[in-house]
Phi, psi and omega in degrees: 000133180276130178281129179263135181266156175294140185297330182286348180280350186238141181237156171285167182299320181297317179290323179294321179295319179292319179294318183281340181079034178224183184272158177296324179297322179301313181293315180297320179298314180299317181294316182294323179297334186252017171283134177295135184231157178267192183295331181271010181065026176264140179297136177257351180211163178258007178252139180280155178220129172080011180264185178282337183239142175262118183210170176214151182268119183265122179056026177073008184230308188258141179263144170240135184243140181288144181298319182296318181289326177295320178292322178294324177294320178301317182296315182291321180291320179292327176295314178298320183294321180285330176293317185267001184297315180298320180290324180292321178294322178294321178295319179296319180294318178296322179291324178293320178295318181294322178298318181293322183290329185274348183294130177285150178291141180288138179277133180268142178280142176285134176275145183260000000 
C-alpha cells in the first residue's frame, strides 16, 4: 500500500525556492542528482534518496519538495550566508577598488 501524504506537506519548486531563499535551478539540480539510477544512468524511482531535499517527480515533469526539507535548506543556507557575509563584503569592496584603479584615463580630444 502506498502511503499518501497530506497535500500541505509538499510544495512546488517555485514555492520551495522562495521559502528556502535560493534559485529554482539549485533545487532542481539537487533533486536530479539524488534520484536513484541504474547502470545505464536511467532513473529507477521518482523519489529522491540521500540528498539535502526530499522530493518526488510528478508525472515525469514537475517536482514536489517536502515542506520540512525546504525549511531545513533555508536554515543551512542562511547560516552559510551569515558566516561568509563579511568575507564576501570584503571581496566586493576590494573588487570595486581594483576596478577604479585599473580604469584607464580618458583621452582628451585636442580642440582646434
